[in-house]
C-alpha positions as CSV (number, residue, x, y, z in Angstrom):
1,X,71.7,25.7,-90.8
2,X,74.5,27.6,-89.0
3,X,78.0,26.9,-90.1
4,X,79.6,24.7,-87.4
5,X,82.5,26.2,-85.4
6,X,85.9,24.9,-86.4
7,X,86.9,24.4,-82.8
8,X,84.9,23.0,-79.9
9,X,86.0,23.8,-76.3
10,X,85.1,20.8,-74.1
11,X,85.0,20.5,-70.3
12,X,86.1,16.9,-69.5
13,X,84.1,15.0,-66.9
14,X,83.2,11.4,-66.0
15,X,80.5,11.5,-68.7
16,X,81.9,11.1,-72.3
17,X,78.6,11.2,-74.2
18,X,77.9,14.9,-73.9
19,X,81.2,15.8,-75.4
20,X,81.3,13.0,-78.1
21,X,77.8,13.6,-79.5
22,X,78.2,17.1,-80.9
23,X,81.8,16.4,-81.9
24,X,80.9,13.4,-84.0
25,X,77.6,14.8,-85.4
26,X,78.1,15.7,-89.1
27,X,76.3,19.1,-88.6
28,X,78.5,20.0,-85.6
29,X,81.8,18.2,-86.2
30,X,84.8,20.5,-85.7
31,X,88.3,20.1,-87.1
32,X,89.8,20.5,-83.6
33,X,88.8,20.0,-80.0
34,X,90.3,21.8,-77.0
35,X,89.9,19.8,-73.8
36,X,89.9,21.5,-70.4
37,X,91.2,18.8,-68.0
38,X,91.4,18.7,-64.3
39,X,94.0,16.4,-62.7
40,X,91.5,13.7,-61.7
41,X,90.0,13.7,-65.2
42,X,93.3,13.0,-67.0
43,X,92.4,9.4,-67.7
44,X,89.0,10.4,-69.1
45,X,90.6,13.0,-71.4
46,X,92.9,10.3,-72.8
47,X,90.0,8.1,-73.6
48,X,88.1,11.0,-75.2
49,X,91.1,12.0,-77.2
50,X,91.4,8.5,-78.6
51,X,87.9,8.6,-80.0
52,X,88.2,12.1,-81.4
53,X,91.5,11.5,-83.1
54,X,90.2,8.2,-84.5
55,X,87.4,10.3,-86.1
56,X,89.8,12.8,-87.7
57,X,89.5,15.5,-85.1
58,X,92.7,17.2,-83.9
59,X,92.9,17.6,-80.1
60,X,94.7,19.8,-77.6
61,X,94.5,19.5,-73.8
62,X,94.6,22.4,-71.4
63,X,95.4,21.3,-67.8
64,X,93.4,22.8,-64.9
65,X,95.6,22.6,-61.8
66,X,92.8,23.7,-59.5
67,X,89.2,23.3,-60.9
68,X,87.8,24.8,-57.7
69,X,89.5,28.2,-58.1
70,X,87.3,30.5,-60.1
71,X,89.9,33.2,-60.7
72,X,92.5,30.6,-61.9
73,X,89.9,29.0,-64.2
74,X,89.0,32.3,-65.7
75,X,92.7,33.2,-66.2
76,X,93.4,29.9,-68.0
77,X,90.3,30.3,-70.2
78,X,91.3,33.9,-71.0
79,X,94.7,32.6,-72.2
80,X,92.8,30.2,-74.5
81,X,90.8,33.1,-75.8
82,X,93.9,35.2,-76.5
83,X,95.6,32.3,-78.3
84,X,92.5,31.6,-80.3
85,X,91.6,35.1,-81.1
86,X,89.9,35.4,-84.5
87,X,89.3,31.7,-84.7
88,X,85.8,30.0,-85.0
89,X,85.2,28.5,-81.6
90,X,82.1,27.1,-79.7
91,X,81.9,26.2,-76.1
92,X,80.2,22.9,-74.9
93,X,79.3,23.6,-71.3
94,X,77.8,20.2,-70.6
95,X,80.8,18.6,-68.9
96,X,83.1,19.6,-66.0
97,X,82.0,20.8,-62.6
98,X,79.7,23.7,-62.0
99,X,82.5,26.2,-61.3
100,X,84.2,25.2,-64.6
101,X,81.0,25.7,-66.5
102,X,80.4,29.1,-64.9
103,X,84.0,30.3,-65.6
104,X,83.9,29.0,-69.2
105,X,80.5,30.6,-69.9
106,X,81.7,34.0,-68.5
107,X,84.8,33.9,-70.8
108,X,82.8,32.7,-73.7
109,X,80.4,35.6,-73.4
110,X,83.3,38.1,-73.2
111,X,85.1,36.5,-76.1
112,X,81.9,36.2,-78.2
113,X,82.0,32.4,-78.5
114,X,78.6,30.7,-78.9
115,X,77.9,28.3,-76.1
116,X,75.7,25.2,-76.0
117,X,74.4,22.5,-73.7
118,X,73.8,18.9,-74.8
119,X,70.6,17.2,-73.7
120,X,71.4,13.6,-74.2
121,X,67.8,12.5,-73.4
122,X,66.2,14.5,-76.2
123,X,69.2,14.4,-78.6
124,X,69.3,18.2,-78.8
125,X,71.8,21.0,-78.7
126,X,70.5,23.9,-76.6
127,X,72.1,27.2,-77.5
128,X,72.5,29.4,-74.5
129,X,72.3,32.8,-76.3
130,X,68.6,32.2,-76.9
131,X,68.8,33.6,-80.4
132,X,69.2,30.1,-81.9
133,X,66.5,27.4,-81.7
134,X,67.3,24.0,-80.3
135,X,69.2,21.9,-82.8
136,X,68.5,18.2,-83.2
137,X,71.5,15.9,-83.2
138,X,71.7,13.5,-86.1
139,X,74.5,11.4,-84.7
140,X,73.7,8.5,-82.3
141,X,76.6,6.9,-80.4
142,X,77.5,3.3,-81.3
143,X,78.7,0.8,-78.8
144,X,82.3,0.9,-80.0
145,X,82.6,4.7,-79.8
146,X,80.8,4.9,-76.4
147,X,83.0,2.3,-74.8
148,X,86.1,3.8,-76.3
149,X,85.1,7.2,-74.7
150,X,85.3,5.5,-71.3
151,X,88.7,3.9,-72.0
152,X,87.5,0.5,-73.0
153,X,88.0,-1.4,-76.3
154,X,86.3,-4.5,-77.8
155,X,88.6,-7.5,-77.7
156,X,86.7,-9.1,-80.6
157,X,84.1,-8.2,-83.2
158,X,80.5,-7.5,-82.1
159,X,78.3,-10.6,-82.0
160,X,74.6,-10.4,-83.0
161,X,73.3,-14.0,-82.5
162,X,70.7,-15.5,-84.9
163,X,69.6,-18.9,-83.6
164,X,68.4,-21.5,-86.2
165,X,64.8,-22.6,-86.3
166,X,65.4,-25.7,-84.2
167,X,67.1,-23.7,-81.4
168,X,64.4,-21.1,-81.6
169,X,61.7,-23.6,-80.9
170,X,63.7,-25.0,-78.0
171,X,64.3,-21.5,-76.7
172,X,60.6,-20.7,-76.6
173,X,59.9,-24.0,-74.8
174,X,62.5,-23.2,-72.1
175,X,61.0,-19.7,-71.5
176,X,57.4,-20.9,-71.4
177,X,58.2,-23.7,-69.0
178,X,60.1,-21.5,-66.5
179,X,59.8,-23.1,-63.1
180,X,59.3,-26.7,-64.0
181,X,62.7,-27.1,-65.5
182,X,64.8,-25.4,-62.9
183,X,66.5,-28.5,-61.4
184,X,67.1,-30.1,-64.8
185,X,68.6,-26.8,-66.1
186,X,71.0,-26.8,-63.2
187,X,72.1,-30.3,-64.1
188,X,72.6,-29.4,-67.7
189,X,74.6,-26.4,-66.8
190,X,77.0,-28.6,-64.9
191,X,77.3,-31.2,-67.7
192,X,77.9,-28.7,-70.4
193,X,80.5,-27.0,-68.2
194,X,82.3,-30.3,-67.8
195,X,82.3,-30.8,-71.6
196,X,84.1,-27.5,-72.2
197,X,87.2,-29.0,-73.7
198,X,86.2,-32.2,-75.3
199,X,82.5,-31.5,-76.1
200,X,81.8,-34.9,-74.4
201,X,80.6,-35.7,-70.9
202,X,79.4,-38.9,-69.2
203,X,76.3,-38.9,-67.1
204,X,76.6,-40.1,-63.5
205,X,74.3,-42.9,-62.3
206,X,72.2,-40.3,-60.4
207,X,71.9,-38.1,-63.6
208,X,70.9,-41.2,-65.6
209,X,67.9,-41.7,-63.2
210,X,66.8,-38.1,-63.2
211,X,63.6,-38.0,-65.2
212,X,63.5,-34.3,-65.5
213,X,67.0,-34.2,-66.9
214,X,66.2,-37.0,-69.3
215,X,63.2,-35.0,-70.6
216,X,65.3,-31.9,-71.0
217,X,68.1,-33.7,-72.8
218,X,65.6,-35.1,-75.3
219,X,64.5,-31.5,-76.0
220,X,68.1,-30.4,-76.6
221,X,68.7,-33.5,-78.7
222,X,65.7,-32.8,-80.9
223,X,67.1,-29.3,-81.4
224,X,70.4,-30.9,-82.5
225,X,72.3,-29.2,-79.8
226,X,73.6,-32.5,-78.6
227,X,73.2,-36.2,-79.0
228,X,73.3,-39.1,-76.6
229,X,75.6,-42.1,-77.1
230,X,74.7,-44.5,-74.3
231,X,75.6,-42.7,-71.1
232,X,77.6,-40.0,-72.9
233,X,76.5,-36.6,-74.2
234,X,78.2,-35.3,-77.3
235,X,77.6,-31.6,-78.1
236,X,77.4,-30.7,-81.8
237,X,79.8,-27.8,-81.7
238,X,81.4,-25.4,-79.1
239,X,78.6,-22.9,-80.0
240,X,76.0,-25.7,-79.2
241,X,77.7,-26.5,-75.9
242,X,77.8,-22.8,-75.0
243,X,74.1,-22.5,-75.9
244,X,73.3,-25.4,-73.5
245,X,75.5,-23.9,-70.8
246,X,73.1,-20.9,-70.3
247,X,73.8,-19.2,-73.6
248,X,70.2,-19.8,-74.6
249,X,69.1,-17.1,-72.1
250,X,71.5,-14.6,-73.8
251,X,69.8,-15.4,-77.1
252,X,66.4,-14.8,-75.5
253,X,67.5,-11.5,-74.1
254,X,69.1,-10.4,-77.4
255,X,66.0,-11.4,-79.4
256,X,63.8,-9.5,-77.0
257,X,66.0,-6.4,-77.3
258,X,65.7,-6.8,-81.1
259,X,62.0,-6.9,-81.0
260,X,61.7,-3.6,-79.1
261,X,64.5,-1.9,-81.1
262,X,62.1,0.3,-83.1
263,X,59.9,1.2,-80.1
264,X,62.8,2.2,-78.0
265,X,65.0,3.8,-80.7
266,X,67.8,1.4,-79.9
267,X,70.8,2.3,-82.1
268,X,73.2,-0.5,-81.5
269,X,73.1,-3.8,-79.7
270,X,75.3,-6.8,-79.2
271,X,75.7,-10.0,-77.2
272,X,78.7,-11.7,-75.6
273,X,81.0,-8.7,-75.6
274,X,84.6,-9.0,-74.5
275,X,85.7,-5.5,-73.3
276,X,89.2,-4.6,-72.4
277,X,90.3,-1.8,-70.1
278,X,93.7,-0.2,-69.5
279,X,94.8,-3.2,-67.4
280,X,94.1,-5.6,-70.3
281,X,91.8,-7.6,-68.1
282,X,88.7,-8.7,-70.1
283,X,85.2,-7.8,-68.9
284,X,82.3,-9.8,-70.2
285,X,79.0,-8.2,-71.0
286,X,76.3,-10.7,-71.9
287,X,74.0,-8.3,-73.8
288,X,74.5,-4.5,-74.3
289,X,72.7,-1.9,-76.2
290,X,72.6,1.9,-76.8
291,X,69.4,3.8,-76.2
292,X,68.9,7.5,-75.3
293,X,72.7,7.8,-75.8
294,X,73.1,5.6,-72.7
295,X,74.6,2.2,-72.3
296,X,72.3,-0.6,-71.0
297,X,73.9,-3.8,-69.8
298,X,72.2,-7.1,-69.1
299,X,73.7,-9.9,-67.1
300,X,72.1,-13.3,-67.9
301,X,72.1,-16.2,-65.4
302,X,70.7,-19.7,-65.4
303,X,72.8,-21.0,-62.6
304,X,71.6,-21.5,-59.1
305,X,72.4,-18.5,-56.8
306,X,70.9,-19.6,-53.5
307,X,72.6,-22.9,-52.7
308,X,75.8,-23.6,-50.7
309,X,78.8,-23.4,-53.0
310,X,77.0,-21.6,-55.8
311,X,77.7,-18.1,-57.0
312,X,75.7,-15.8,-54.8
313,X,73.1,-13.4,-56.2
314,X,74.4,-10.6,-54.0
315,X,77.9,-11.1,-55.5
316,X,76.4,-11.0,-59.0
317,X,74.4,-7.8,-58.2
318,X,77.5,-6.0,-56.7
319,X,79.6,-7.0,-59.7
320,X,77.0,-5.8,-62.2
321,X,76.6,-2.5,-60.4
322,X,80.4,-1.9,-60.3
323,X,80.8,-2.8,-64.0
324,X,78.0,-0.4,-65.0
325,X,79.7,2.4,-63.1
326,X,83.3,1.6,-64.3
327,X,82.6,0.6,-67.9
328,X,79.9,3.0,-68.9
329,X,79.8,5.9,-66.5
330,X,77.1,7.2,-64.2
331,X,74.3,7.0,-66.8
332,X,74.7,3.3,-67.5
333,X,71.9,1.0,-66.4
334,X,72.1,-2.6,-65.5
335,X,69.7,-5.5,-65.5
336,X,69.9,-9.1,-64.2
337,X,67.9,-11.6,-66.2
338,X,67.8,-14.8,-64.3
339,X,66.0,-18.1,-64.8
340,X,65.5,-18.4,-61.0
341,X,63.6,-15.9,-58.8
342,X,65.6,-13.9,-56.3
343,X,64.8,-13.9,-52.6
344,X,63.3,-10.7,-51.0
345,X,66.6,-9.6,-49.5
346,X,68.2,-9.9,-52.9
347,X,65.4,-8.0,-54.5
348,X,65.9,-5.2,-52.0
349,X,69.7,-5.1,-52.7
350,X,69.0,-4.9,-56.4
351,X,66.7,-2.0,-55.9
352,X,69.3,-0.2,-53.7
353,X,72.0,-0.7,-56.4
354,X,69.6,0.5,-59.1
355,X,69.7,-2.9,-60.9
356,X,66.6,-4.0,-62.7
357,X,65.7,-7.7,-62.1
358,X,63.7,-9.9,-64.5
359,X,63.4,-13.3,-63.0
360,X,61.5,-16.6,-63.6
361,X,58.2,-16.2,-65.3
362,X,58.8,-12.6,-66.0
363,X,61.3,-13.7,-68.7
364,X,58.2,-14.5,-70.8
365,X,57.3,-10.8,-70.9
366,X,60.8,-9.5,-71.2
367,X,60.0,-7.2,-74.1
368,X,57.4,-5.3,-72.0
369,X,59.8,-5.1,-69.1
370,X,62.5,-3.7,-71.4
371,X,60.1,-0.9,-72.5
372,X,59.4,0.0,-68.9
373,X,63.1,0.0,-68.0
374,X,64.4,2.0,-70.9
375,X,61.8,4.6,-71.5
376,X,62.4,7.9,-69.6
377,X,60.5,8.1,-66.3
378,X,57.8,10.8,-66.4
């Protein structure tokens, strides 16, 4: 194997993965990274630097005042070549805009630097001088590094839920009986939300007469999620209350992801992530996983989204699409997993926003849907 260059020259863009992958790969890892940064990519460069420095890689930034001026770009790059004369340097042409890549490649050729392109779909380094064969990357990005590369940090540790046997049986029952439990699930959502502080809530007269809710509560009581004391529900723990308040669908999604991890070469996965950006405002991700060096995010909903006063499906879809773009970059994919089917207009909006929807009875075949969603399109 060729000795890795001591310095990697990177073109900073919206996408962090193409620069992080070869820098963190043991066979490619440099001791220093030189980042070429346009003014509008300054925030991306800061996030990239944080990950690189955390991994023991020294960094230097080279500002590009005008990334659309070919002569200016070549001049700046030639200055880098002069300063780094005699040093071991390789150029990563994957980032930046096309003009930056062309200018960098021209200077690299003149300076005798090897240049490469990162194919994130195939996990390969493609050397541009054609004398070296494609090189497989051995490093796969983990959630923490990927999110950090886009300027986000995890507020807490990564959660990987493992429901107990009783909850697992209940979970299977809820998924199998999608449709017949919709109204009762809505009532339970409301009750468990009301019990958020005390873990206790009193049934209203109407709720006490709701036969569907009564049957559902017996299922949750049998699973030891809650118990009934007269007209009062008492949740076993905060985790049990959260499970009843729609958390069970997150467990189902996470388990389904776990079951297809091998088939889809999923490298990292987590549930109930709290992600912080520069503003410090927390962003919640119900389920997230890394596959093909891309971030996949799943929003889980059991609440009604088509009644007056309820959270609207359109709002949920817009928010998910925006979070995908903002948190994980252009390559991030989003899915809405919902207990209740969406209307045709909402389905059309999801398609326009490139959001995958798994709703109602399709939850029972979520593993198959995940495979269709994650695998590269032919």
